[in-house]
N, C-alpha and C positions, 0 to 999 in steps of 0.2 A: 437567253437559253429557253427553249421551248418547255413547257410543262410536261412532266412524265405522265404518260397514261398507263394506268395499272391494269386495265381490263384484260389486255392480251396476256398478262401473266397469270390470269386466273385469281387474282386477288380480290377480296371483297371486304367491306368495312368490318371490322372486328368488334364484336360484342365483348366489352370489357368487364362484364359483371363476373365477379370472381366465381360464383358458383357455376356459371355456365362454362368458363374456361377450364376449371379443374374438372368438373364432371364430363365434359367432352373429352378431355385428355385421358381420364380414366376409363371411360366407356367406349373410347375409340370411334367417336362419331363427330360430324361437323354440324349436325342439325340443332336447332334451337330446341332446348329440352324443357318439358313440363314434368311435374312429379310422376304422373302415371307412366310416362315414357321412360324415366330414370329407373323406376321399379322393374319395368319390362326389360330394359337393357341389362340391369343388374342380374336378373334371373337368368338371362341368356349367356352370361359369362361362362367361359370354359370351366367346367368342374362344379357348376351350380345347376340346380334343376327348378328352384322356386324362390321367390322373394315376396315378403309381406312387410308392409309399412303401416304402422298404426300411429295415428296423430289424432289426439282427442277422440272423438267418435267416428273419425273417418278411417276407412281401411282401403289401402291400395294393395293389389297383389297380381302376381303373374306367376304361372307355372307351366312347365313342359307337360302337355297333355299325354304325351306317350310314356311318362313315368308315373306309375301308380302312387308312389310315396309323395310325389309333388302335390297332388290334390289333397291328400290327407294331411300334409304339412300346412297347406293354406287354411284348412279348417281348423287345425290345432294350435296354430302360431299364436293367436291372441291369448289363449289360455296359458300356453307354456311361457310367454313373455311376462304375463302378470305374476306367475308363480315364481319365475326366475328373479324378477325385480324385487319381490317380497323376500326371497331366499337370500339374496346377496348381503344384506346387513346382518343376517343371523350367522353367516358363515365367515364374516370378517372381510368381505370383499365389496363393500358398499360403494366405494369410489370407482370401481372398475367400470369401464365404458363398453368393452367388448368381451363377450364370453363365447367360447367354443366348447360344445360339449357333445358327447355320444349318448344318445338317449334312444333306447329300444333299437339299436343297430343303426340308428341314423346319426349322421354328423350334422350339427346345427351351429350356426353362429348368430348371436343376437347382439345388436349395438343398441345403446341407450343414450344418444346425443340429445340432451335437453329434454323437451317433452314428447319427442318421438321414439318409437321403438322400430328398429328394422331387423328382420329375421331372414336368414337364407338357409336353404337346405342344400348340402354338398352332395355330390355324386360320388366323391372320393375324397382322400386326404387332400387339404388345401395345398395349392402350389405355393412355392416361395412368394411371399409378399401378398397372397390373396386376402389374408385377415386384414392386413394394413389398408389394402384397396377397399375392401368392404367398409372398414372404419371411416376412411375419408369420404366415400360416396355417402355413407350415412350421415355424417356431419352436415355435408353440403345439401343433402336432401332435406334434413331437418331445417336448416336455414331457409331453404326454398319454401318449405311449408309454414315456417314461423312467421 
């Protein structure tokens, strides 16, 4: 029996790195992802307008330049994240990984997977599953950076 040729099916070798598989599925892309691109694609998700990722002294961010709150969020996110991380144990939610809060009329979600912090600015109330999607992407992004 002749060997099956896969090229006519449009198949290509699969990258089996878990972070790549899950991230590509969650972000709806087939490209090989690097951390800056993950941040950009997360910021471009429907209902979001900005994303900031803090890892050590590195900051990755992307914002929709047509939305004035997005640039302001990029600037403020590191300070908000540090304050939120310090506040969590004081209000009894130290073990929580993901927080969504309404601050100054803006809806924000921050995730704290490991040594990374990922924050996003919402345009509106998150759709069903959006918080979970943000959390999963944040975990994989933290692994990618770790």
